[in-house]
Backbone as CSV, one residue per row, in Angstrom:
resi,resn,N_x,N_y,N_z,CA_x,CA_y,CA_z,C_x,C_y,C_z
1,UNK,27.173,-35.955,2.354,26.496,-35.066,2.598,27.064,-33.808,3.293
2,UNK,26.922,-32.583,3.040,27.517,-31.213,3.353,26.851,-31.121,4.815
3,UNK,27.891,-30.672,5.980,27.340,-30.776,7.142,26.676,-29.131,7.279
4,UNK,25.785,-29.329,8.407,25.593,-27.892,8.699,26.439,-27.035,9.469
5,UNK,26.598,-26.116,9.008,27.844,-24.957,9.576,27.061,-23.761,10.693
6,UNK,26.914,-23.820,12.067,26.660,-22.843,12.882,27.284,-21.361,12.738
7,UNK,26.349,-20.365,12.326,26.862,-19.154,11.991,26.626,-18.309,13.030
8,UNK,25.462,-18.142,13.770,25.140,-17.841,14.805,24.572,-18.048,15.738
9,UNK,24.014,-17.431,16.904,23.306,-17.947,18.147,22.890,-16.828,19.052
10,UNK,21.612,-16.782,19.513,21.129,-15.755,20.439,20.452,-16.524,21.277
11,UNK,20.190,-15.827,22.588,18.980,-16.144,23.634,17.794,-15.653,23.309
12,UNK,16.825,-16.293,23.223,15.755,-15.563,22.941,15.383,-14.806,24.503
13,UNK,14.645,-13.730,24.652,14.517,-13.235,25.817,13.340,-13.796,26.357
14,UNK,13.313,-13.784,27.658,12.319,-14.328,28.483,11.905,-15.879,28.374
15,UNK,13.082,-16.587,28.533,13.522,-17.920,28.704,12.824,-18.681,27.630
16,UNK,12.915,-18.016,26.193,12.454,-18.574,25.040,13.432,-19.369,24.233
17,UNK,14.444,-19.841,24.988,15.478,-20.851,24.229,16.155,-20.115,23.557
18,UNK,16.910,-20.877,22.764,18.258,-20.545,21.970,17.872,-20.381,20.327
19,UNK,18.123,-19.435,19.727,17.849,-19.394,18.397,19.115,-19.443,17.492
20,UNK,19.202,-20.019,16.617,20.415,-20.448,15.855,20.328,-20.273,14.218
21,UNK,21.514,-19.858,13.684,21.471,-19.420,12.141,22.549,-20.739,11.941
22,UNK,22.113,-21.729,11.026,22.995,-22.424,10.481,22.884,-22.287,8.689
23,UNK,24.091,-22.758,8.154,24.136,-22.525,6.725,24.467,-24.385,6.498
24,UNK,24.224,-24.886,4.969,25.030,-25.713,4.831,24.773,-25.705,3.274
25,UNK,26.216,-25.588,2.588,25.916,-25.160,1.148,25.231,-23.871,1.012
26,UNK,24.236,-23.718,0.270,23.573,-22.503,-0.255,22.040,-22.362,0.816
27,UNK,21.971,-23.633,1.454,20.863,-23.783,2.136,20.948,-22.911,3.703
28,UNK,20.185,-22.329,4.114,20.088,-21.628,5.490,19.046,-22.373,6.246
29,UNK,19.205,-22.330,7.604,17.846,-22.794,8.834,18.057,-21.878,10.011
30,UNK,16.963,-21.345,10.232,16.971,-20.781,11.482,15.901,-21.654,12.512
31,UNK,16.546,-21.668,13.602,16.043,-22.876,14.613,15.722,-22.140,16.002
32,UNK,15.178,-22.949,16.759,14.956,-22.421,18.128,15.041,-23.719,19.008
33,UNK,16.104,-24.117,19.998,15.984,-25.352,20.227,16.250,-26.211,19.612
34,UNK,16.788,-26.225,18.690,17.010,-27.403,17.764,15.996,-27.621,16.678
35,UNK,14.587,-26.939,17.168,13.437,-27.245,16.123,13.721,-26.140,15.071
36,UNK,13.500,-26.667,13.778,13.759,-25.449,12.650,12.218,-24.471,12.481
37,UNK,12.438,-23.334,12.391,11.264,-22.609,12.430,11.137,-22.190,10.767
38,UNK,12.574,-22.041,10.139,12.301,-21.748,8.685,13.708,-22.282,8.070
39,UNK,13.237,-22.649,6.477,14.453,-22.890,5.731,14.319,-22.319,4.582
40,UNK,15.600,-21.963,3.948,15.585,-21.321,2.758,15.284,-22.037,1.681
41,UNK,14.747,-23.525,1.727,14.655,-24.309,0.771,13.023,-24.369,0.787
42,UNK,12.295,-24.254,2.003,10.988,-24.401,2.164,10.180,-22.923,2.451
43,UNK,9.956,-22.219,1.773,9.055,-20.963,2.189,7.857,-20.699,1.725
44,UNK,7.359,-21.749,1.075,5.811,-21.553,0.346,4.962,-20.957,1.547
45,UNK,5.059,-21.275,2.796,3.928,-20.562,3.954,4.346,-19.282,4.185
46,UNK,5.518,-18.704,3.936,5.835,-17.347,4.233,5.230,-16.416,3.180
47,UNK,5.366,-16.767,1.811,4.959,-16.127,0.557,3.385,-16.187,0.639
48,UNK,2.650,-17.444,1.015,1.415,-17.561,1.011,0.674,-16.527,2.145
49,UNK,1.298,-16.649,3.348,0.859,-15.840,4.355,0.665,-14.144,4.026
50,UNK,1.959,-13.801,3.331,1.730,-12.310,2.997,0.909,-12.137,1.557
51,UNK,0.521,-13.284,0.836,-0.249,-13.003,-0.342,-1.710,-12.834,0.027
52,UNK,-2.011,-13.852,1.279,-3.458,-14.001,1.929,-3.756,-12.519,2.451
53,UNK,-2.745,-12.033,3.189,-2.704,-10.867,4.073,-3.099,-9.673,2.769
54,UNK,-2.221,-9.478,1.991,-2.177,-8.239,1.048,-3.684,-8.366,0.453
55,UNK,-4.229,-9.589,-0.065,-5.601,-9.648,-0.850,-6.619,-8.851,0.065
56,UNK,-6.136,-9.041,1.408,-7.576,-8.320,2.169,-7.243,-7.066,2.576
57,UNK,-6.203,-6.185,1.880,-6.077,-4.949,2.362,-6.301,-3.882,1.234
58,UNK,-6.166,-2.810,1.555,-6.578,-1.540,0.628,-5.617,-1.290,-0.237
59,UNK,-5.615,-0.432,-1.182,-4.508,-0.020,-2.222,-3.229,0.214,-1.610
60,UNK,-3.305,1.033,-0.431,-1.617,1.514,0.000,-1.707,1.244,1.511
61,UNK,-1.900,0.038,1.760,-1.813,-0.154,3.392,-0.551,-0.209,3.967
62,UNK,-0.583,-0.007,5.466,0.233,-0.193,6.207,0.490,-1.707,6.981
63,UNK,1.819,-2.203,6.545,1.985,-3.506,6.820,2.876,-3.596,7.956
64,UNK,2.721,-4.192,9.345,3.933,-4.796,10.047,3.942,-6.350,9.929
65,UNK,5.068,-6.408,9.916,5.625,-7.815,9.566,6.781,-8.184,11.001
66,UNK,6.287,-9.208,11.653,6.992,-9.493,12.758,8.173,-10.401,12.490
67,UNK,9.357,-9.879,12.360,10.632,-10.376,11.941,10.816,-10.372,10.613
68,UNK,12.264,-10.160,10.275,12.568,-10.419,8.898,12.592,-11.954,8.461
69,UNK,13.361,-12.576,9.377,13.513,-13.901,9.047,14.147,-14.149,7.832
70,UNK,13.961,-14.788,6.769,14.516,-15.103,5.906,14.290,-14.066,4.635
71,UNK,13.449,-13.088,4.871,12.792,-12.264,4.162,12.135,-12.430,2.862
72,UNK,11.564,-13.732,2.814,10.230,-14.196,2.045,8.761,-13.188,2.027
73,UNK,8.623,-13.277,3.205,7.441,-12.731,3.655,7.387,-11.165,3.226
74,UNK,8.333,-10.555,3.816,8.491,-9.019,3.178,8.752,-9.140,1.757
75,UNK,9.451,-9.851,0.995,9.686,-9.634,-0.372,8.337,-9.892,-1.115
76,UNK,7.290,-10.772,-0.605,6.129,-11.159,-1.133,5.321,-9.880,-0.907
77,UNK,5.229,-9.457,0.155,4.323,-8.054,0.681,4.833,-7.190,-0.410
78,UNK,5.923,-6.862,-0.666,6.333,-5.929,-1.601,6.039,-6.280,-2.914
79,UNK,5.963,-7.462,-3.346,5.354,-7.679,-4.675,4.091,-7.868,-4.867
80,UNK,3.060,-7.482,-3.697,1.851,-7.537,-3.871,1.111,-6.446,-3.318
81,UNK,1.997,-5.229,-3.356,1.472,-3.831,-2.608,1.788,-3.032,-3.572
82,UNK,1.270,-1.667,-3.771,1.560,-0.786,-4.581,2.333,0.396,-4.174
83,UNK,2.798,1.152,-4.887,3.803,2.249,-4.489,2.912,2.948,-3.526
84,UNK,3.574,3.468,-2.265,2.761,4.220,-1.492,2.521,3.686,-0.302
85,UNK,2.717,2.290,-0.267,2.178,1.376,0.877,3.688,1.576,1.479
86,UNK,3.079,1.031,2.952,4.199,1.031,4.178,4.506,0.033,4.914
87,UNK,5.675,-0.690,4.592,5.946,-2.082,5.127,7.121,-1.963,6.114
88,UNK,6.513,-2.173,7.397,7.579,-2.237,8.642,7.694,-3.461,9.218
89,UNK,9.229,-3.944,9.348,9.630,-5.115,9.867,10.209,-5.029,11.214
90,UNK,9.523,-5.562,12.285,9.978,-5.400,13.656,10.690,-6.677,14.044
91,UNK,11.849,-6.326,14.418,12.983,-7.319,14.567,13.226,-7.343,16.153
92,UNK,12.525,-8.358,16.774,13.098,-8.271,18.337,14.513,-8.846,18.711
93,UNK,14.640,-9.644,18.028,16.131,-10.299,17.935,17.092,-10.222,17.104
94,UNK,18.249,-9.605,16.998,19.448,-9.683,16.224,19.921,-10.784,16.158
95,UNK,20.100,-11.744,15.309,20.598,-13.091,15.285,21.733,-12.790,14.550
96,UNK,22.181,-12.154,14.123,23.549,-11.849,13.348,24.328,-10.988,14.179
97,UNK,25.717,-11.816,14.407,26.575,-10.913,15.289,27.447,-10.041,14.544
98,UNK,28.621,-9.783,15.333,29.631,-8.751,14.743,30.815,-9.507,14.000
99,UNK,30.712,-10.948,14.195,31.728,-11.602,13.455,31.970,-11.265,12.010
100,UNK,33.271,-11.046,11.701,33.259,-10.486,10.288,32.990,-11.778,9.082
101,UNK,33.287,-12.784,9.427,32.559,-13.796,8.377,31.378,-13.795,8.154
102,UNK,30.527,-13.817,9.571,28.797,-13.628,9.727,28.468,-12.248,8.876
103,UNK,29.177,-11.280,9.137,28.605,-9.873,8.459,28.844,-9.972,6.747
104,UNK,29.868,-10.572,6.572,29.940,-10.801,4.968,28.811,-11.525,4.301
105,UNK,28.393,-12.694,5.259,27.318,-13.659,4.887,25.899,-12.803,4.862
106,UNK,25.890,-12.059,5.743,24.387,-11.377,5.804,24.387,-10.384,4.836
107,UNK,25.848,-9.579,4.671,25.559,-8.629,3.627,25.353,-9.463,2.139
108,UNK,26.018,-10.442,1.886,25.697,-11.257,0.886,24.156,-11.538,0.720
109,UNK,23.640,-12.153,1.786,21.948,-12.502,1.776,21.172,-11.121,1.482
110,UNK,21.534,-9.905,2.123,20.797,-8.714,1.754,21.028,-8.452,0.202
111,UNK,22.525,-8.619,-0.083,22.648,-7.993,-1.644,21.596,-9.092,-2.599
112,UNK,21.485,-10.279,-2.080,20.640,-11.142,-3.089,19.319,-11.063,-2.939
113,UNK,18.863,-10.339,-1.869,17.592,-10.313,-1.860,17.196,-9.029,-2.543
114,UNK,17.989,-7.780,-2.440,18.069,-6.568,-3.062,17.951,-6.754,-4.391
115,UNK,18.747,-7.898,-5.132,18.843,-7.985,-6.445,17.183,-8.409,-6.795
116,UNK,16.721,-9.683,-6.109,15.760,-10.090,-6.353,14.562,-9.081,-6.688
117,UNK,14.723,-8.261,-5.410,13.595,-7.021,-5.476,13.868,-6.124,-6.614
118,UNK,15.022,-5.664,-6.596,15.131,-4.666,-7.925,14.708,-5.255,-9.304
119,UNK,14.788,-6.660,-9.456,14.332,-7.083,-10.729,12.881,-7.003,-10.816
120,UNK,12.020,-7.256,-9.493,10.748,-7.704,-9.613,9.948,-6.332,-9.342
121,UNK,10.502,-5.525,-8.682,9.871,-4.020,-8.377,9.704,-3.358,-9.787
122,UNK,10.498,-3.405,-10.343,10.073,-2.331,-11.586,8.926,-2.674,-12.571
123,UNK,8.972,-4.333,-12.703,7.860,-4.822,-13.300,6.586,-4.508,-12.681
124,UNK,6.577,-4.310,-11.471,5.337,-4.424,-10.754,4.961,-2.894,-10.855
125,UNK,5.763,-1.734,-10.907,5.381,-0.449,-10.690,4.942,-0.167,-12.325
126,UNK,5.867,-0.748,-13.369,5.485,-0.801,-14.631,3.536,-1.245,-14.748
127,UNK,3.406,-2.276,-14.355,2.141,-2.853,-14.547,1.158,-2.068,-13.620
128,UNK,1.593,-1.430,-12.498,0.639,-0.275,-11.786,0.116,0.756,-12.513
129,UNK,1.425,1.254,-13.589,0.948,2.803,-14.264,0.220,2.111,-15.217
130,UNK,0.052,1.207,-15.730,-0.546,0.921,-17.033,-2.058,0.975,-16.680
């Protein structure tokens, strides 16, 4: 089995423990005090939360998402809302440091997310225009 590699860690304000980012192969894990908060292999609850919330909103909602996490909630919210909607992500803790290796990793994760969004959003906008 591939071991977990610690990529970054930060203290959570207000005595909230230590938040860590790990990678194992292509899998990522965000944890607080060794308890897993989210994992790149299991993200159905993040998608379901955004789907349920967006289903209750009007045609051009303003949405506030608490923390980027791994990006699944914001990606789903983007898929489920129309052009003109506003989605804001409030990030209280910057988990990713200034280490060059980590910065390349985070840039790669952002590029992957951007590619997914770029391939999905045009279809959504075309469906909306129809």
